[in-house]
C-alpha positions in Angstrom: 90.5 124.0 102.4 88.3 121.4 104.0 89.2 117.7 104.4 88.3 115.8 101.3 86.6 112.9 103.0 85.0 114.7 105.9 81.9 113.0 107.1 82.5 109.9 105.0 82.9 106.3 106.2 85.4 104.0 104.3 86.4 100.4 104.2 90.0 99.6 103.2 91.1 95.9 102.7 94.7 94.8 102.5 95.3 97.6 105.0 98.1 96.0 107.0 100.8 97.1 104.7 101.7 98.8 101.4 99.2 100.7 99.4 96.3 99.7 101.7 98.0 101.0 104.8 99.1 104.2 103.2 95.6 104.8 101.9 94.0 104.2 105.2 96.3 106.7 106.9 95.6 109.3 104.2 91.8 108.7 104.3 91.9 109.2 108.1 93.9 112.4 107.7 91.3 113.6 105.2 88.5 113.1 107.7 87.1 109.6 106.9 86.0 107.2 109.6 87.6 103.8 108.8 87.0 100.1 109.0 90.3 98.5 108.1 90.7 94.8 107.1 93.5 92.3 106.4 94.5 88.9 107.6 97.1 90.0 110.2 95.3 91.3 113.2 98.4 92.5 115.0 99.3 94.8 112.1 95.7 96.1 111.9 95.8 96.9 115.6 99.0 98.9 115.1 97.3 100.8 112.3 94.2 101.6 114.3 96.3 102.8 117.2 98.3 105.1 114.9 95.1 106.5 113.3 93.4 107.1 116.6 96.5 108.6 118.2 96.6 111.2 115.3 93.0 112.2 116.0 91.2 109.9 113.5 88.7 107.2 114.0 89.3 103.6 113.0 88.3 100.1 113.9 89.7 96.8 112.6 88.3 93.5 111.6 90.8 90.7 110.6 89.7 88.1 108.1 90.1 86.5 104.7 88.6 88.3 101.7 87.8 84.9 100.1 85.0 84.6 102.7 81.6 86.2 101.9 80.9 86.3 105.6 84.0 88.5 106.0 82.8 90.8 103.2 79.4 91.1 104.9 81.1 91.6 108.3 83.2 94.6 107.2 80.1 96.3 105.9 78.1 95.5 109.0 80.8 96.8 111.3 80.9 100.1 109.3 77.2 100.5 109.7 77.1 99.5 113.3 80.0 101.7 114.3 79.5 104.7 112.1 75.9 104.4 110.6 76.7 104.3 106.9 79.2 103.4 104.2 80.5 105.8 101.5 83.8 104.5 100.2 85.4 101.1 99.8 88.9 100.4 98.6 89.2 96.7 97.8 92.9 96.5 97.8 93.7 93.0 99.2 95.7 90.9 96.8 98.3 88.3 96.1 101.0 87.5 93.5 99.8 83.9 93.6 101.7 81.0 92.3 104.3 82.0 89.8 106.5 80.2 87.3 105.9 78.7 83.9 102.2 78.5 83.2 102.4 74.9 82.2 103.5 74.1 85.8 101.0 76.2 87.7 98.8 74.1 89.8 95.0 74.2 89.7 95.0 75.1 93.4 97.4 77.9 92.8 95.4 79.3 89.9 92.2 79.1 91.9 93.7 80.8 94.9 94.9 83.8 92.9 91.4 84.2 91.4 89.7 83.7 94.8 91.7 86.5 96.5 92.3 89.0 93.7 89.0 88.7 91.8 86.3 86.9 93.7 87.3 88.5 97.0 86.9 91.9 95.4 83.6 91.0 93.9 82.3 89.7 97.2 83.4 92.9 98.9 81.8 95.1 96.3 78.6 93.1 96.3 77.9 94.0 99.9 79.4 97.4 99.8 77.3 98.6 96.9 74.1 97.2 98.5 74.8 99.4 101.5 75.9 102.4 99.5 72.6 102.4 97.6 70.8 103.0 100.9 72.9 106.2 101.3 72.3 107.5 97.8 75.6 106.4 96.4 79.3 106.0 97.0 82.7 105.1 95.6 84.2 101.6 95.1 87.8 101.3 94.1 89.8 98.2 93.1 93.5 97.6 92.9 94.3 96.1 89.5 97.7 96.3 87.7 99.2 97.3 84.3 100.4 93.7 84.1 98.2 91.9 81.5 96.7 95.2 80.5 99.4 97.3 78.8 102.3 94.9 79.3 103.0 91.3 80.1 105.7 89.4 82.0 106.4 85.7 81.9 105.6 83.6 84.9 102.6 85.5 86.3 99.6 84.2 84.4 97.4 83.8 87.5 98.2 87.2 88.8 97.7 88.9 85.4 94.4 87.1 84.6 92.9 87.7 88.1 93.9 91.4 88.1 92.7 92.0 84.5 89.4 90.5 85.5 89.0 93.4 87.9 88.9 95.8 85.0 85.9 94.0 83.5 84.3 93.9 86.9 84.9 97.6 87.3 83.2 98.5 84.0 80.2 96.1 84.6 79.5 97.5 88.1 79.9 101.1 87.0 77.3 100.6 84.3 75.0 98.7 86.5 75.0 101.0 89.6 75.8 104.4 88.1 72.1 105.3 88.0 72.1 104.7 91.8 75.0 107.1 92.3 77.7 104.4 92.9 81.0 105.1 91.1 83.3 102.2 90.5 87.0 102.6 89.4 90.2 100.7 89.4 93.8 101.9 89.8 96.5 100.2 87.8 99.8 100.8 89.6 103.2 100.3 88.2 105.9 99.0 90.5 105.5 100.2 94.1 108.0 99.7 96.8 106.1 97.2 98.9 106.8 93.9 100.5 105.1 92.2 97.5 107.4 94.1 95.1 110.5 93.2 97.1 109.5 89.5 97.1 109.1 89.5 93.4 112.3 91.4 92.8 114.8 90.1 95.3 118.1 91.0 93.6 119.7 94.3 92.7 119.6 93.3 89.0 115.9 92.6 89.1 115.1 95.8 90.9 117.3 97.8 88.4 115.6 96.2 85.5 112.1 97.0 86.8 113.0 100.5 87.7 114.3 101.2 84.2 111.1 100.1 82.6 109.4 103.2 84.0 109.5 106.6 82.2 110.2 108.2 85.6 113.1 105.7 86.2 112.0 104.9 89.7 109.3 102.9 91.5 106.5 104.5 93.4 106.1 105.0 97.1 102.8 103.6 98.5 101.9 107.1 99.6 101.9 108.2 95.9 99.3 105.6 95.0 97.3 106.5 98.1 96.8 110.0 96.7 95.3 108.7 93.5 93.0 106.4 95.5 92.0 109.5 97.5 91.0 111.3 94.4 88.8 108.5 93.2 87.2 108.2 96.7 86.5 111.9 97.0 83.9 114.2 95.4 86.7 115.6 93.2 86.1 112.5 91.1 82.3 112.9 91.1 82.1 112.4 87.3 84.6 109.6 87.1 83.4 106.0 86.9 84.3 102.9 85.0 87.9 103.8 84.6 91.1 101.7 84.6 93.3 104.5 85.9 97.0 104.0 85.2 99.2 105.2 88.0 102.3 103.6 86.7 105.1 106.0 86.3 105.0 105.7 82.5 105.8 101.9 82.4 103.0 101.4 79.9 104.5 103.8 77.4 108.2 103.4 77.8 110.3 101.5 75.3 113.7 102.8 76.3 
């Protein structure tokens, strides 16, 4: 069986840890040439070293997804280094300012939207423009079940910004489907990442969140990466505009 991303070029943002890092490693193992992005240059350099040592090809560009220049720079680097762009996983995100919504600052609200929603839009804007030149491609966003199938108090900015990605997914899928560009979002449940551990920093909190899932456990980042790989690959050639729940059954569990 051939590698599922052989000959393809991919951008992964938020690649320094968690789902983004796991996806970048899997993409490389499946034959993709990578441009990886995040704010932490040192972590990106470690990732690139790991990918290249395993026989893959990757290059890093550190920056802030809130910047349109950075979005443009990632695409330009992919084209300069590898000649094209086929896949983009816009995964960078933040929990944002939490707490009672009546106490959330305007700056905190705006920052969550800028990173989670506007940053993803700016990335897709330049990625799709390049993909059209190649006859198509696959764009993937990381949304969440929070604010889609379930809600929690104290995370209004996170829920609103991530829910906005679902509308963006559908709009872009309808607009650019005729040009062969597929656009989808994954909606993870709880995943054992630094963000999850920051949000659930006590044994009681972690136990509560675990029990919400039908599988009675949280995911490993590598499990989410496999779903991202499916959407990136030609196996999903007739899949676009979806909000794909990869949530361990948290959306359907009431026990």
